[in-house]
Wavefront OBJ file of the C-alpha trace (Angstrom):
o trace
v 9.283 29.659 5.137
v 10.200 27.532 1.524
v 12.429 24.768 4.003
v 9.327 24.599 6.598
v 6.742 23.410 3.783
v 8.996 21.174 2.079
v 9.176 19.046 4.854
v 5.520 19.075 5.970
v 6.166 17.769 2.183
v 8.019 15.349 3.156
v 6.154 13.810 6.949
v 3.479 13.900 3.948
v 4.352 11.666 1.482
v 6.165 9.163 4.317
v 2.188 9.633 5.935
v 1.335 8.431 3.155
v 4.015 5.853 2.665
v 2.718 4.323 6.046
v -0.383 4.306 4.948
v -0.028 2.237 2.160
v 1.637 -0.018 3.610
v -1.027 -0.945 5.885
v -3.052 -1.228 3.788
v -1.737 -3.788 1.227
v -0.199 -6.334 3.495
v -4.207 -6.512 4.521
v -5.257 -6.970 2.050
v -2.881 -9.716 1.149
v -3.420 -11.208 4.553
v -7.097 -10.801 3.584
v -6.258 -12.567 0.405
v -4.456 -15.624 1.635
v -6.861 -16.011 3.964
v -9.664 -15.888 1.403
v -7.365 -18.601 0.119
v -7.671 -21.077 3.089
v -11.607 -21.462 2.689
v -13.072 -22.993 1.067
v -15.643 -21.219 -0.272
v -18.384 -21.658 -3.684
v -16.994 -21.380 -7.205
v -18.719 -17.703 -6.909
v -16.298 -16.202 -4.207
v -13.453 -18.361 -5.681
v -12.912 -15.372 -7.933
v -12.725 -12.586 -6.004
v -10.002 -14.403 -4.406
v -6.781 -13.299 -6.210
v -7.825 -9.964 -6.870
v -7.587 -9.025 -2.894
v -4.025 -10.394 -2.549
v -3.218 -8.463 -5.935
v -4.432 -5.586 -5.128
v -2.328 -5.316 -1.615
v 1.179 -6.689 -3.739
v 0.213 -3.817 -6.008
v 0.167 -1.184 -3.611
v 2.726 -3.198 -1.295
v 5.188 -2.121 -4.582
v 3.711 1.402 -4.894
v 5.541 2.399 -1.910
v 8.779 2.490 -3.465
v 7.128 5.734 -5.401
v 6.418 7.912 -2.088
v 9.408 6.820 -0.518
v 11.793 8.230 -3.550
v 9.289 10.968 -3.434
v 9.492 12.114 -0.537
v 13.322 11.966 -0.387
v 13.272 13.460 -3.868
v 11.588 16.322 -2.823
v 13.434 17.091 1.330
v 17.024 17.075 -0.847
l 1 2 3 4 5 6 7 8 9 10 11 12 13 14 15 16 17 18 19 20 21 22 23 24 25 26 27 28 29 30 31 32 33 34 35 36 37 38 39 40 41 42 43 44 45 46 47 48 49 50 51 52 53 54 55 56 57 58 59 60 61 62 63 64 65 66 67 68 69 70 71 72 73
């Protein structure tokens, strides 16, 4: 019973890591597309923020993968 729960936790952490991966790549792509557009000065302040959020999410995947590997073994 305990082994079954640990496997489910490993699957859950893997799914979370996959979701974060896709979200982070989307944020990074959106940030790059905003850099290419000509916008007003007010919207230019949002440019690096979207890209930085995507970058932080992309590097947080390592935490979930390590947590998954720790829980399974």
